[in-house]
DSSP file (Angstrom, degrees, kcal/mol; ACC not computed):
  #  RESIDUE AA STRUCTURE BP1 BP2  ACC     N-H-->O    O-->H-N    N-H-->O    O-->H-N    TCO  KAPPA ALPHA  PHI   PSI    X-CA   Y-CA   Z-CA
    1    1 A M     >        0   0    0      0, 0.0     4,-2.6     0, 0.0     5,-0.2   0.000 360.0 360.0 360.0 -35.9   95.2   83.6   95.0
    2    2 A V  H  >  +     0   0    0      2,-0.2     4,-2.7     1,-0.2     5,-0.2   0.926 360.0  53.0 -64.5 -42.9   96.0   85.6   91.8
    3    3 A D  H  > S+     0   0    0      1,-0.2     4,-2.4     2,-0.2    -1,-0.2   0.923 111.3  46.5 -56.5 -44.1   97.4   82.4   90.2
    4    4 A Q  H  > S+     0   0    0      2,-0.2     4,-2.4     1,-0.2    -1,-0.2   0.915 110.7  51.8 -65.8 -42.7   94.3   80.6   91.0
    5    5 A A  H  X S+     0   0    0     -4,-2.6     4,-1.6     1,-0.2    -1,-0.2   0.905 112.3  46.4 -60.4 -41.3   92.0   83.4   89.7
    6    6 A I  H  < S+     0   0    0     -4,-2.7    -1,-0.2     2,-0.2    -2,-0.2   0.885 110.5  52.6 -70.1 -38.3   94.0   83.4   86.4
    7    7 A R  H  < S+     0   0    0     -4,-2.4     3,-0.4    -5,-0.2    -2,-0.2   0.900 112.1  46.6 -62.0 -38.8   93.9   79.6   86.1
    8    8 A L  H  < S+     0   0    0     -4,-2.4    -1,-0.2     1,-0.3    -2,-0.2   0.809 133.5  13.6 -73.6 -29.3   90.1   79.7   86.6
    9    9 A N    ><  +     0   0    0     -4,-1.6     3,-0.8    -5,-0.2    -1,-0.3  -0.670  59.4 177.1-149.5  88.1   89.7   82.6   84.0
   10   10 A S  T 3  S+     0   0    0     -3,-0.4    -3,-0.1     1,-0.3    -4,-0.1   0.667  86.3  60.7 -68.1 -14.6   92.7   83.3   81.8
   11   11 A N  T 3  S+     0   0    0     -5,-0.1    -1,-0.3    -3,-0.1     3,-0.1  -0.278  83.5 171.9-101.2  44.9   90.5   85.9   80.1
   12   12 A F    <   -     0   0    0     -3,-0.8     5,-0.1     1,-0.1    -2,-0.0  -0.115  40.2 -90.4 -57.2 152.8   90.1   87.8   83.3
   13   13 A P    >   -     0   0    0      0, 0.0     3,-1.8     0, 0.0     4,-0.3  -0.297  30.2-119.5 -68.0 149.9   88.4   91.2   83.2
   14   14 A M  G >  S+     0   0    0      1,-0.3     3,-1.5     2,-0.2     4,-0.4   0.761 108.2  69.3 -62.1 -26.3   90.6   94.3   82.6
   15   15 A W  G 3  S+     0   0    0      1,-0.3     3,-0.3     2,-0.1    -1,-0.3   0.751  94.6  58.2 -64.7 -20.0   89.5   95.8   86.0
   16   16 A S  G <> S+     0   0    0     -3,-1.8     4,-2.2     1,-0.2    -1,-0.3   0.548  80.9  88.0 -86.9  -6.4   91.5   93.1   87.7
   17   17 A V  H <> S+     0   0    0     -3,-1.5     4,-2.7    -4,-0.3     5,-0.2   0.936  86.7  50.0 -57.2 -49.3   94.8   94.0   86.1
   18   18 A R  H  > S+     0   0    0     -4,-0.4     4,-2.3    -3,-0.3     5,-0.2   0.945 113.4  41.8 -61.9 -52.1   95.8   96.5   88.7
   19   19 A P  H  > S+     0   0    0      0, 0.0     4,-2.2     0, 0.0    -1,-0.2   0.887 115.5  51.7 -65.0 -34.2   95.2   94.4   91.9
   20   20 A F  H  X S+     0   0    0     -4,-2.2     4,-2.3     2,-0.2    -2,-0.2   0.940 111.0  47.4 -63.5 -46.0   96.7   91.3   90.2
   21   21 A A  H  X S+     0   0    0     -4,-2.7     4,-2.7    -5,-0.2    -1,-0.2   0.897 111.3  50.4 -63.8 -41.1   99.9   93.3   89.3
   22   22 A V  H  X S+     0   0    0     -4,-2.3     4,-2.9    -5,-0.2     5,-0.2   0.921 109.4  52.0 -62.7 -43.1  100.2   94.8   92.8
   23   23 A A  H  X S+     0   0    0     -4,-2.2     4,-1.4     1,-0.2     6,-0.2   0.931 112.3  44.9 -59.7 -46.4   99.9   91.3   94.3
   24   24 A Y  H  <>S+     0   0    0     -4,-2.3     5,-2.7     2,-0.2     4,-0.3   0.922 113.2  51.1 -64.0 -43.1  102.6   90.0   92.1
   25   25 A F  H ><5S+     0   0    0     -4,-2.7     3,-1.8     1,-0.2    -2,-0.2   0.944 110.9  47.4 -58.6 -49.2  104.8   93.0   92.7
   26   26 A M  H 3<5S+     0   0    0     -4,-2.9    -1,-0.2     1,-0.3    -2,-0.2   0.740 108.6  55.3 -68.9 -22.2  104.5   92.8   96.5
   27   27 A A  T 3<5S-     0   0    0     -4,-1.4    -1,-0.3    -5,-0.2    -2,-0.2   0.457 118.1-113.4 -84.7  -1.2  105.2   89.0   96.4
   28   28 A G  T < 5S+     0   0    0     -3,-1.8     2,-1.2    -4,-0.3     3,-0.2   0.670  77.9 133.0  76.8  16.5  108.5   89.8   94.6
   29   29 A R     >< +     0   0    0     -5,-2.7     4,-1.9    -6,-0.2     3,-0.3  -0.581  22.6 162.6 -98.5  69.8  107.2   88.2   91.4
   30   30 A Y  H  >  +     0   0    0     -2,-1.2     4,-2.6     1,-0.2     5,-0.2   0.830  65.7  57.1 -65.2 -37.3  108.2   91.0   89.2
   31   31 A G  H  > S+     0   0    0      1,-0.2     4,-2.3    -3,-0.2    -1,-0.2   0.914 109.4  46.3 -60.5 -42.8  108.1   89.1   85.9
   32   32 A E  H  > S+     0   0    0     -3,-0.3     4,-2.2     2,-0.2    -1,-0.2   0.882 110.5  54.0 -66.9 -38.0  104.5   88.2   86.5
   33   33 A A  H  X S+     0   0    0     -4,-1.9     4,-2.2     2,-0.2    -2,-0.2   0.943 110.3  46.0 -61.0 -47.3  103.7   91.8   87.5
   34   34 A V  H  X S+     0   0    0     -4,-2.6     4,-1.7     1,-0.2    -2,-0.2   0.913 111.0  53.6 -61.4 -42.7  105.2   93.2   84.2
   35   35 A G  H  < S+     0   0    0     -4,-2.3     4,-0.5    -5,-0.2    -1,-0.2   0.881 108.1  49.6 -60.0 -39.0  103.3   90.5   82.3
   36   36 A I  H >< S+     0   0    0     -4,-2.2     3,-1.5     1,-0.2     4,-0.2   0.919 107.9  53.2 -66.9 -43.3  100.0   91.6   83.8
   37   37 A Y  H >< S+     0   0    0     -4,-2.2     3,-1.7     1,-0.3    -1,-0.2   0.831  99.0  64.4 -62.0 -30.3  100.7   95.3   83.0
   38   38 A K  T 3< S+     0   0    0     -4,-1.7    -1,-0.3     1,-0.3    -2,-0.2   0.733  93.3  63.0 -64.2 -20.4  101.3   94.3   79.4
   39   39 A R  T <  S+     0   0    0     -3,-1.5     2,-0.3    -4,-0.5    -1,-0.3   0.556  96.7  70.2 -81.5  -6.7   97.6   93.2   79.2
   40   40 A S  S <  S-     0   0    0     -3,-1.7     5,-0.1    -4,-0.2   -26,-0.0  -0.853  87.4-115.0-112.0 146.4   96.5   96.8   79.9
   41   41 A S    >   -     0   0    0     -2,-0.3     3,-2.1     1,-0.1     4,-0.2  -0.515  29.1-116.5 -75.6 148.0   96.7   99.8   77.6
   42   42 A P  G >  S+     0   0    0      0, 0.0     3,-1.3     0, 0.0    -1,-0.1   0.801 113.8  61.7 -54.6 -31.1   99.0  102.6   78.8
   43   43 A E  G 3  S+     0   0    0      1,-0.3    -2,-0.0     0, 0.0    -3,-0.0   0.722 101.7  53.0 -69.2 -20.1   96.0  104.9   79.0
   44   44 A N  G <  S+     0   0    0     -3,-2.1     2,-0.5     2,-0.1    -1,-0.3   0.317  87.5  96.4 -98.5   7.9   94.4  102.7   81.6
   45   45 A I    <   -     0   0    0     -3,-1.3    -8,-0.0    -4,-0.2     5,-0.0  -0.873  67.3-140.1-102.7 126.4   97.4  102.6   83.9
   46   46 A S     >  -     0   0    0     -2,-0.5     4,-2.3     1,-0.1     5,-0.2  -0.205  29.9 -98.9 -75.0 171.0   97.4  105.0   86.9
   47   47 A G  H  > S+     0   0    0      1,-0.2     4,-2.3     2,-0.2     5,-0.2   0.911 123.3  50.9 -57.9 -46.1  100.5  106.8   88.1
   48   48 A V  H  > S+     0   0    0      1,-0.2     4,-2.6     2,-0.2    -1,-0.2   0.896 111.1  49.2 -60.8 -39.7  101.1  104.4   90.9
   49   49 A H  H  > S+     0   0    0      2,-0.2     4,-2.4     1,-0.2    -1,-0.2   0.849 107.4  53.4 -72.9 -33.0  100.9  101.5   88.5
   50   50 A W  H  X S+     0   0    0     -4,-2.3     4,-2.3     2,-0.2    -1,-0.2   0.922 111.9  47.7 -60.7 -42.1  103.3  103.1   86.1
   51   51 A A  H  X S+     0   0    0     -4,-2.3     4,-2.7     2,-0.2    -2,-0.2   0.915 110.9  49.5 -66.1 -43.2  105.7  103.4   89.0
   52   52 A L  H  X S+     0   0    0     -4,-2.6     4,-2.5     2,-0.2    -1,-0.2   0.903 110.8  50.7 -62.4 -40.6  105.1   99.8   90.1
   53   53 A K  H  X S+     0   0    0     -4,-2.4     4,-2.3     2,-0.2    -1,-0.2   0.924 111.0  48.7 -61.5 -44.0  105.8   98.6   86.5
   54   54 A S  H  X S+     0   0    0     -4,-2.3     4,-2.2     1,-0.2    -2,-0.2   0.918 112.2  48.6 -61.7 -44.5  109.0  100.7   86.4
   55   55 A G  H  X S+     0   0    0     -4,-2.7     4,-2.6     2,-0.2    -1,-0.2   0.887 110.1  51.5 -63.5 -39.9  110.1   99.2   89.8
   56   56 A A  H  X S+     0   0    0     -4,-2.5     4,-1.5     2,-0.2    -1,-0.2   0.918 109.7  49.6 -63.6 -43.7  109.3   95.7   88.6
   57   57 A L  H  <>S+     0   0    0     -4,-2.3     5,-2.4     1,-0.2     4,-0.2   0.916 112.4  48.1 -60.8 -43.0  111.4   96.2   85.5
   58   58 A A  H ><5S+     0   0    0     -4,-2.2     3,-1.8     1,-0.2    -2,-0.2   0.913 108.3  53.7 -64.5 -42.8  114.3   97.6   87.5
   59   59 A A  H 3<5S+     0   0    0     -4,-2.6    -1,-0.2     1,-0.3    -2,-0.2   0.791 105.6  55.0 -63.6 -27.0  114.1   94.7   90.0
   60   60 A L  T 3<5S-     0   0    0     -4,-1.5    -1,-0.3    -3,-0.2    -2,-0.2   0.490 121.0-110.3 -81.1  -3.8  114.4   92.3   87.0
   61   61 A G  T < 5S+     0   0    0     -3,-1.8     2,-1.6    -4,-0.2     3,-0.2   0.591  78.3 134.4  83.7  10.5  117.6   94.0   85.9
   62   62 A R     >< +     0   0    0     -5,-2.4     4,-2.6     1,-0.2     5,-0.2  -0.507  24.0 164.1 -90.6  67.0  115.9   95.5   82.9
   63   63 A T  H  >  +     0   0    0     -2,-1.6     4,-2.7     1,-0.2    -1,-0.2   0.876  68.1  47.3 -57.7 -48.2  117.4   98.9   83.6
   64   64 A E  H  > S+     0   0    0     -3,-0.2     4,-2.2     1,-0.2    -1,-0.2   0.906 114.1  47.9 -65.1 -40.6  116.9  100.5   80.2
   65   65 A D  H  > S+     0   0    0      2,-0.2     4,-2.2     1,-0.2    -1,-0.2   0.899 111.9  51.3 -64.0 -39.9  113.2   99.4   80.1
   66   66 A A  H  X S+     0   0    0     -4,-2.6     4,-2.6     2,-0.2    -2,-0.2   0.925 109.9  48.5 -62.9 -45.1  112.8  100.7   83.6
   67   67 A K  H  X S+     0   0    0     -4,-2.7     4,-2.5     1,-0.2    -1,-0.2   0.901 111.6  49.6 -63.2 -40.6  114.2  104.1   82.7
   68   68 A A  H  X S+     0   0    0     -4,-2.2     4,-2.2     2,-0.2    -1,-0.2   0.888 111.3  50.0 -64.7 -38.3  112.0  104.3   79.7
   69   69 A S  H  X S+     0   0    0     -4,-2.2     4,-2.7     2,-0.2    -2,-0.2   0.900 110.2  49.7 -66.6 -41.5  109.0  103.4   81.8
   70   70 A V  H  X S+     0   0    0     -4,-2.6     4,-2.7     2,-0.2     5,-0.2   0.927 109.9  51.7 -61.4 -44.7  109.9  106.0   84.4
   71   71 A K  H  X S+     0   0    0     -4,-2.5     4,-1.6     1,-0.2    -2,-0.2   0.919 112.7  44.7 -58.8 -44.9  110.3  108.6   81.6
   72   72 A E  H  X S+     0   0    0     -4,-2.2     4,-2.0     2,-0.2    -1,-0.2   0.898 112.0  52.9 -67.2 -40.3  106.8  107.7   80.3
   73   73 A A  H  X S+     0   0    0     -4,-2.7     4,-3.0     1,-0.2    -2,-0.2   0.922 111.1  46.4 -60.0 -44.4  105.3  107.7   83.8
   74   74 A L  H  < S+     0   0    0     -4,-2.7    -1,-0.2     2,-0.2    -2,-0.2   0.792 108.2  56.2 -72.3 -27.5  106.7  111.2   84.5
   75   75 A K  H  < S+     0   0    0     -4,-1.6    -1,-0.2    -5,-0.2    -2,-0.2   0.911 117.8  34.8 -66.1 -41.3  105.5  112.5   81.2
   76   76 A R  H  < S+     0   0    0     -4,-2.0    -2,-0.2     1,-0.2    -1,-0.2   0.833 135.3  24.3 -80.3 -35.1  101.9  111.3   82.1
   77   77 A F    ><  +     0   0    0     -4,-3.0     3,-1.9    -5,-0.2    -1,-0.2  -0.717  67.9 179.0-134.5  80.2  102.2  112.1   85.8
   78   78 A P  T 3  S+     0   0    0      0, 0.0    -1,-0.1     0, 0.0    -4,-0.1   0.723  79.5  54.2 -61.9 -24.2  104.8  114.8   86.4
   79   79 A D  T 3  S+     0   0    0      2,-0.0     2,-0.4    33,-0.0    34,-0.2   0.370  76.6 125.2 -91.0   6.5  104.3  115.0   90.2
   80   80 A L    <   +     0   0    0     -3,-1.9     2,-0.3    -7,-0.1     3,-0.1  -0.531  32.5 159.6 -72.0 120.6  104.9  111.2   90.7
   81   81 A K     >  -     0   0    0     -2,-0.4     4,-1.5     1,-0.1    29,-0.2  -0.949  51.1-113.6-139.2 156.7  107.6  110.7   93.3
   82   82 A I  H >> S+     0   0    0     27,-2.6     4,-2.4    -2,-0.3     3,-0.8   0.949 117.0  49.3 -55.3 -51.7  108.7  107.8   95.5
   83   83 A Q  H 3> S+     0   0    0     27,-3.0     4,-1.1     1,-0.3    -1,-0.2   0.864 107.6  54.5 -59.9 -38.0  107.8  109.6   98.7
   84   84 A G  H 34 S+     0   0    0     26,-0.3    -1,-0.3     1,-0.2    -2,-0.2   0.798 111.2  46.1 -66.4 -28.5  104.4  110.6   97.3
   85   85 A I  H X< S+     0   0    0     -4,-1.5     3,-1.3    -3,-0.8    -2,-0.2   0.905 110.1  50.4 -80.0 -44.0  103.6  107.0   96.6
   86   86 A V  H 3< S+     0   0    0     -4,-2.4    -2,-0.2     1,-0.3    -1,-0.2   0.656 100.1  65.0 -74.3 -13.2  104.7  105.5   99.9
   87   87 A I  T 3< S+     0   0    0     -4,-1.1    35,-0.4    -5,-0.2    34,-0.3   0.613  76.6 110.7 -81.5  -9.7  102.7  108.0  102.0
   88   88 A S  S X  S-     0   0    0     -3,-1.3     3,-0.9    -4,-0.2    32,-0.0  -0.387  78.4-109.8 -62.5 138.4   99.5  106.6  100.7
   89   89 A P  T 3  S+     0   0    0      0, 0.0     3,-0.1     0, 0.0    -1,-0.1  -0.329  95.0  47.9 -67.2 152.7   97.6  104.8  103.4
   90   90 A G  T 3  S+     0   0    0      1,-0.4     2,-0.3    -3,-0.1    -2,-0.1   0.145  75.4 117.1 106.7 -19.2   97.3  101.0  103.2
   91   91 A W    <   -     0   0    0     -3,-0.9    -1,-0.4    -5,-0.1     2,-0.1  -0.628  57.3-137.1 -80.5 139.5  101.0  100.1  102.5
   92   92 A S     >  -     0   0    0     -2,-0.3     4,-2.6    -3,-0.1     5,-0.2  -0.408  29.4-103.6 -81.0 169.6  102.7   97.9  105.2
   93   93 A D  H  > S+     0   0    0      1,-0.2     4,-2.3     2,-0.2     5,-0.1   0.901 124.2  51.0 -61.4 -40.1  106.2   98.8  106.2
   94   94 A A  H  > S+     0   0    0      2,-0.2     4,-2.2     1,-0.2    -1,-0.2   0.894 110.3  49.0 -64.9 -39.5  107.5   95.8  104.2
   95   95 A E  H  > S+     0   0    0      2,-0.2     4,-2.5     1,-0.2    -2,-0.2   0.911 109.9  51.2 -67.2 -41.7  105.6   97.0  101.1
   96   96 A R  H  X S+     0   0    0     -4,-2.6     4,-2.9     1,-0.2    -2,-0.2   0.922 110.3  49.8 -59.5 -43.0  107.0  100.5  101.5
   97   97 A Q  H  X S+     0   0    0     -4,-2.3     4,-2.6     1,-0.2     5,-0.2   0.911 110.1  49.6 -63.3 -42.6  110.5   99.1  101.7
   98   98 A R  H  X S+     0   0    0     -4,-2.2     4,-2.3     2,-0.2     5,-0.3   0.908 112.8  48.5 -62.4 -42.2  109.9   97.0   98.6
   99   99 A I  H  X S+     0   0    0     -4,-2.5     4,-2.8     2,-0.2     5,-0.3   0.957 112.3  47.4 -61.9 -51.8  108.6  100.1   96.8
  100  100 A V  H  X S+     0   0    0     -4,-2.9     4,-2.1     1,-0.2    -2,-0.2   0.928 114.2  47.0 -58.2 -47.8  111.5  102.4   97.9
  101  101 A E  H  X S+     0   0    0     -4,-2.6     4,-1.6    -5,-0.2    -1,-0.2   0.935 117.4  40.2 -62.6 -47.9  114.2   99.8   96.9
  102  102 A S  H  X S+     0   0    0     -4,-2.3     4,-1.6    -5,-0.2    -1,-0.2   0.878 114.4  52.2 -73.2 -35.7  112.8   99.0   93.5
  103  103 A F  H  <>S+     0   0    0     -4,-2.8     5,-2.6    -5,-0.3     4,-0.3   0.868 108.1  52.2 -68.8 -34.4  111.9  102.5   92.6
  104  104 A R  H ><5S+     0   0    0     -4,-2.1     3,-1.3    -5,-0.3    -1,-0.2   0.899 106.2  54.0 -65.6 -38.8  115.4  103.7   93.4
  105  105 A L  H 3<5S+     0   0    0     -4,-1.6    -1,-0.2     1,-0.3    -2,-0.2   0.870 108.0  50.3 -59.9 -35.4  116.8  101.0   91.1
  106  106 A A  T 3<5S-     0   0    0     -4,-1.6    -1,-0.3    -5,-0.1    -2,-0.2   0.514 116.1-120.3 -79.5  -4.3  114.5  102.4   88.4
  107  107 A E  T < 5 +     0   0    0     -3,-1.3    -3,-0.2    -4,-0.3    -2,-0.1   0.875  49.3 172.2  63.4  40.9  115.9  105.9   89.2
  108  108 A F      < -     0   0    0     -5,-2.6    -1,-0.2     1,-0.1   -27,-0.1  -0.565  43.9 -94.2 -74.5 142.1  112.5  107.3   90.0
  109  109 A P        -     0   0    0      0, 0.0   -27,-2.6     0, 0.0   -26,-0.1  -0.300  38.8-152.6 -58.0 143.5  112.5  110.8   91.6
  110  110 A A        +     0   0    0    -29,-0.2   -27,-3.0   -28,-0.2     2,-0.3   0.962  59.2  63.6 -87.9 -57.0  112.5  110.6   95.3
  111  111 A C        -     0   0    0    -29,-0.2     2,-0.1   -28,-0.1    -1,-0.1  -0.566  63.0-143.8 -93.2 133.4  111.0  113.6   97.1
  112  112 A A        -     0   0    0     -2,-0.3   -32,-0.1     1,-0.1    -1,-0.1  -0.443  35.3 -92.0 -81.1 159.2  107.4  114.7   96.9
  113  113 A K    >>  -     0   0    0    -34,-0.2     4,-2.0    -2,-0.1     3,-1.0  -0.407  35.5-114.5 -68.4 147.9  106.4  118.3   96.9
  114  114 A P  H 3> S+     0   0    0      0, 0.0     4,-2.3     0, 0.0     5,-0.1   0.833 115.2  59.6 -53.6 -35.3  105.6  119.8  100.3
  115  115 A A  H 3> S+     0   0    0      1,-0.2     4,-0.6     2,-0.2    -3,-0.0   0.864 107.1  46.0 -63.7 -35.3  102.0  120.3   99.3
  116  116 A I  H X4 S+     0   0    0     -3,-1.0     3,-0.8     1,-0.2     4,-0.4   0.908 112.5  49.7 -73.0 -42.4  101.6  116.6   98.7
  117  117 A L  H >< S+     0   0    0     -4,-2.0     3,-1.4     1,-0.2    -2,-0.2   0.849 102.1  62.9 -64.2 -33.5  103.3  115.7  102.0
  118  118 A A  H 3< S+     0   0    0     -4,-2.3    -1,-0.2     1,-0.3    -2,-0.2   0.769  99.2  55.4 -63.5 -25.1  101.1  118.1  103.9
  119  119 A K  T << S+     0   0    0     -3,-0.8    -1,-0.3    -4,-0.6     2,-0.2   0.610  87.2 103.3 -81.7 -12.8   98.0  116.0  102.9
  120  120 A A    <   -     0   0    0     -3,-1.4   -32,-0.1    -4,-0.4    -3,-0.0  -0.485  63.3-149.6 -78.0 137.7   99.5  112.8  104.4
  121  121 A E  S    S+     0   0    0      1,-0.3    -1,-0.1   -34,-0.3   -33,-0.1   0.921  97.3  21.1 -65.4 -44.2   98.3  111.5  107.7
  122  122 A K  S    S-     0   0    0    -35,-0.4    -1,-0.3    -3,-0.0    -3,-0.0  -0.871  85.4-144.9-127.6  96.5  101.7  110.0  108.3
  123  123 A P        -     0   0    0      0, 0.0     2,-0.5     0, 0.0    -6,-0.0  -0.327  12.9-145.8 -59.6 142.0  104.5  111.6  106.3
  124  124 A F        -     0   0    0    -41,-0.2     2,-0.5    -7,-0.0   -37,-0.1  -0.952   7.1-155.1-113.5 125.1  107.1  109.0  105.3
  125  125 A H        -     0   0    0     -2,-0.5   -14,-0.0   -14,-0.0     0, 0.0  -0.876  18.7-124.6-104.4 129.0  110.7  110.2  105.1
  126  126 A L              0   0    0     -2,-0.5   -16,-0.0     1,-0.1   -15,-0.0  -0.426 360.0 360.0 -70.0 140.0  113.0  108.3  102.8
  127  127 A P              0   0    0      0, 0.0    -1,-0.1     0, 0.0    -2,-0.0   0.513 360.0 360.0 -68.4 360.0  116.2  107.0  104.5
């Protein structure tokens, strides 16, 4: 659906960058996800999206770029951790697994602070 939306409007609005990038990431189309993130300024990317961008870069084998992205993400969002992202409601088990695998490749910090985990309806423990 994202491909079709982009074909219909290649000058798509900036608000659509985040959902388009997530769709590509979850489909395993990491190159397209990174390309979509390039269309947004760093100031407009949330912590989760910095992490998804880092994971996509790592999944593409762009290790140094992924590490630099993680470093920038943590500079902007110091409490950002894999566990804190996967406890968010709305992710399927398959999506959580994709996040964990790619974020580990990017060497993203794993464990969230207890205060963040306490807010989760369903805490997720990393294998």
